[in-house]
N, C-alpha and C positions, 0 to 999 in steps of 0.2 A: 626543486621548485621551478627552475628555468625550463627543465624538460616538461614539467606539468603544463606550464603556460604555453609552451611551444606546441604541445600536442593539442591543446584546446583550440589554439589559433588555427592550426591546420584543419581541424574538424569544422570550425566555423567557416573557413574559406570554402571547404568542400560543400558545405550546406548552402552557400550562396551560388555555387556554380553547377552543382549536380542536379539532374532531373529528378522529380519525385513521382511516385506511382499515382498519387492523388493529392489534392489540396484539401486539408481539413476544413470542415464547415466552420465559418466564422461565428464566434460567440461574443456577445456583448456582456453577458453575465453567465458565469458557470452555474448551471442548474443540473447537478449530477446526482447519481445514485449508484451505490455499490450493489452488484448482483452476486450473491454468494450461494454456496451449496449448503451452508449450515442453517438449519431450521427454516429451510425454504425449498420448495419444489420447482422453482422457476426454471432451472436448468434440466430437470429430469422429466417433466411431463411433456408429451408431444406438442401440446398447445401453449406451454408456459412462456417460451421466448416470444412468440408472435404476439400473444396477449399482452405481455409486459411492455414490449416496445410500442405497440399501438396505443396503450394507455398513457405511457410516458410522453409520446409525441403529441397526443391530443391535449395534454395538460401543459405543454410547452417546456418540458425538460429538453436538454440539448446534449447531455453527456452521460454515457453509461460506462461503468468500470466492472466488466465481467471478470470473475475470478478465473485464473488459468493455472494457478499453482497453489495447492492446498492439501494438507494432510499427507504429504509425500507423494502426491499424484498430480498429473496434469489434467486439465479439463478441455483438452483438444487432442486429436491424434498426433502424438509426438514421437518422431524417430529417435530423438535424444533420450527421452524417457524409456523407450523400449530398449535401447542399448544399455543404459545405466541401471535401470530399475527392473527391467524384465517385463514391463507392461506399458502400453502406449498411452493409457489414460485411466482415469478413475473407473473402477470396476462397475459401480452402479450406473454411471453415465453410459458406459459401453452397453450394458444389458438393457437398460430402460429406453435408451434412444436408438437402439438397434444399429449401433456403430455409425450413426450420423455425426456430422461435425458441427457441434453446437456453436463453436466460436465463429465458424464460417456463416452460420445462420444469423448470429447476432450482428456480424458486420454487414451482411446483406440487408437485413431488415432495418437496421439503424440508419445506414447511409441512404436507403431509399426514402426515409422520413426525416433526413437532415440532422441526425444525432451523431455526435462523435463517439468513437469506440476506442477506449483506452484500457487494454487488458491489464489486469491487476494481479501481480505476483504476491498474493496475500501472505503466504507463509514464510517468504524470505528464507532464512536459515533454520527455521523450525521444522520439526518432523515428529510424527508419532514414534514412540520407542518401538512399537511393534510393526512398523511399516517395512515393506520390502526394501526400500532404500537403505534404511538403517541396518537391516539384517545383512545386506550385501556389502555395505561399506562401513563397518563399525569403526574403522580407523579414521573416518571423516569427522567423528564426534569430538566435541570439546568437553571439558569437565571443570569442576570446582577444585579447590585445594585439597579437599578430602577425597578426591577422585570420583565423587558422585556425579552422575550425568543427567539424572531424571529430575524434571520439575513437575510439580503438581498444580493443576488448575481445574476448576469446575467447568465442564463443557457447557457452552451456551450461556454462561453467567458472567456478565461484565463485572469488573471490580470498580465499585463506586468510589468517588473521592471521599476521604476521611477528613473531617474538619481539623483533626489534630495534626495532620500533616498533608495539607492540600497540594503541596508542590510535588510530592512523590507518589501521588495516587491519581490515576487517570482511568476513566471508563474505557476499558479495552474491548475490542472485538473478541468474540469467543475463541478460545483455544482448547485443545484437547487434554484430557487427563494423561499423565505419564508421557509427556513430551520430552524431546531432547533437542539439543542445538548442534547443527553442523558448524564446523570450525570455519569462520569466514576468512581466515588467513591461510588456510590450506589450499595449495594451488589446484588440486583436483576438485575441491568444492567450488572454487571460483570458476573453473572451467565449465563445470556442470551448470551453474546458475547462469553464467554468461551465454552458454550455448542454448539454454532454454529461451532466454530473452531474444537472442538473435534469430532463433528459429521462428518465433512468433512474428517478429518484424519482417522477416523474409517471406514467410508463407502467407501472411494475411495483410490485407490493405487496411491496417490499423492507423489511427491518428496519433497514437502515442503509446507509451507503456508506463505503468505506475508501480513503484515500490512503496512500501509503507513502513510502519514502526518495527516490523519484524525483520527488516533488512538492517540488522544490528545484532547486538549480543548483550544479555544481562551482565552487568559488570562483575559478578562473582565467578563467571566462567573465564576461560583462557588459561587454565592451569594444566592443560594437556601436554604431553611430551613434545609434540611438534612445536607448539607455540613457545614453550619454555626454551627449547633449543634455539629457536629463531631469535628470541629475546637475548639469550646469552651471546649469540654470534654478534649482535649489535651493541653489546654492553660489556665487552672484555671479560666474558665468562660469568658475569654477575647474574644471579637468578632474579626473576620478577619479584616485586614487593609482595609480602603476604597480605597487605591491606589492599583489597580490590579497588578502593577509591583513591589510592595514592595518585597524586596529581600527574606525575610523570608517566605512570603505568596507564592511566586513563588516556593521556595524550598520545602515547605511543600506539596504543590499539586503535584509537579514533583516527589517527593519521593513516594507519594501514587500511582501514575501511574506506577512507577518503580516496586512497590510491586505487582501490578496487572500483569505487564509484566512477573514477575517471576512465577506467578501462571499459566499463559498461557504456558510458556516454559515447566514447569514441567508437565502440563496436556498433552501437545503434546508428550513429551518424554515417558510418561507412556503408551501411546497407541502405538506409533511407534517411537522407539529410533532413527532411521535413517532419520526421517522426519525433514527437515531443517526448522528452524524458521528464517524467513528473514524479512527485513524491507526496505521500500522505503521512507525515510524521506526527509524533506527539510534540507538545511545546518544547522549545529548545533546551530550557533548563533541565527538563526531565530527560529528554532524548539523549543529551550528551552524557550526563552524569550516570544515568541508570542503564543506558543501552549503547553507549559509545558512538552515537549517531550525531555527528557535528554538522547538521544540515545547514546551519548558518554559513559555515565555511564552504559547503557545496554550492550554495547560492552565489557567494562571492566569486567562486572560481568558474561560474557559468555552467556547472554540471547539472543544474536543475532549471527547467524552463517553465514549470508551472507547479505550484505548491498548494495543497489542500491540508491545512493543519487540523488535526482532530481535537476539537474542543467539546468533548462529551461531558458537559457539566449540567447539573440540575439547578444549581443556584444562579439566579439572575446576576447577582453581584459578582460571583466568581467567574461567570461566563464573560461579563464585561471586562473584568480584570485581565482575563486571558487575551482578549482582543487588543489590549493596550500594551502587550509585551513588546519590548523594543526590537526583539529579533524579527517579529512579524512586521512591524512598522518599517524596518530597514529593508526587509526582503521585498515588500510590495513596491518599493521604489525601483526595483530591478526587474521583477517578473510578476505575472498575475498570481495573486494569493487569494485563495478561497478558504472557507471555513467548513470543516466537517461537523455536522450536527447529528446527534443521536435521535432517531425517530422511534426507538423502542427495541426491546428484546423480550424473550419469553418471560423472564423474571422481572423486567423493568419496563412496563408499558409507559409510553410518554404521551401526555395529553396534547392534542393538536394546538391548543392555545399556547403552550410552551414553545412548540416548534415555530408557530407563526411569529411569536415574540422574538425568538432568537434570529430568525431570518431578517426581521426588521432591524434588529440591533447590528447585524452584520452589514446590512445596506447603509444604515445611518453612519457607519464608520468608514465607508468608502472601500470595502473589500470587493474583490472581483467576482464573488459569487459564493455559492454553497453547494455542498454535496451531502447526501443523507445516507446514514447507515441504519437500516439497509432496506432493500426492496420490499420484503415481506411485511415490514412494520410501517410502510408508508400508509397503506390503507387495507392491509391484509388481516388475517385471523387473529393476530396478537395485538391489534390496535384497540384502545379502550372505547373509541367512538365507532359509529357505523362507517363502512367504506365510503358511502356517498357523502357523508358529512366531511370526511377528511379530504376526499377528492375535490369537493367544492372549495375548501380552503386553499389547496394548492393551485387550483384554477384561478382563484382571485389573486393569489400571490404572483403568479407568473403570466397572467393575461395582460397584454399591452393596454387593453381598453379598460382594465380594472386595476389600476395601480394600488398597491397595498398602502394603507394609511397607518 
């Protein structure tokens, strides 16, 4: 713990004295949106990025979170990915954009119009089972007690909260069928993820980087040979508990993840001290117990500088209850805390009145802003109202001359 605190102190000292490539646009309220490659053509069409940034700037958005790591591929030309995976970016992006650098275009267009750019490493430790990454590095995967590695999920279909168990069900961004998890405790996996992040911070004039709820691991995993041996080394030869939610077993793995989070923080600050390290997690009670992500501890240690908690709820009462969670109330005393709001998906369109109501609930409770999942559902083809009707609402919400009532 002493070394941990010392490392953070050194990083903070460097952040105060080292020059920065640029100063991030100041924001009084986070007004963000995630730009993803799933169920959206924004990154693929020649006009998509320019059109999106122009519309967002006109409606007074100020932050974009473009995906840069998804489905086992990068969404920028990556020397790290080329070396490890064999391909420097997503194949469709490479073909449809004629090898143009989409992230460079997003940074240029966004900064020109005063928007922050915070690249989003969406997939974290997830990858498709059929991906080149997994085929090249099968030893990087973790498994359950029965040695199974694959999890099933319906592509593009969020999992809605169930009234019978509201604490352990959250509306999640879409993931792919037959996915697997990289072992977050394996040094080569850590090196790969860290190198991707450092590459983006070094290569692009970004305002921050963002990890999310997939920068963790479902609690039923970690029964791979590497992690078992590591646990035995630190427990006098004793094997990990068979119960995946055993308190000590949860804590041991969560602490390992916290140590890796520290490494990422220090690596980012060594390259660009003013680059924000941000996180978009699930609520703390779910994040820790279900996916080993103790983000409350990360905030306490100064490893997270801005947080956007995903509160993808449909019930007004449940949404309000999430905003009153103690972990969020404590975190926002230390750092800016915004709330992630679901604006819709293919199977779950969200009415603009619900979005408007949730934005107001967030504002009424003094949070630092909102971010919307995701671009295509703001006013695109999957929205239940007309594009103009939805844009009018966002304009009213974000226009200084027309404060929301």
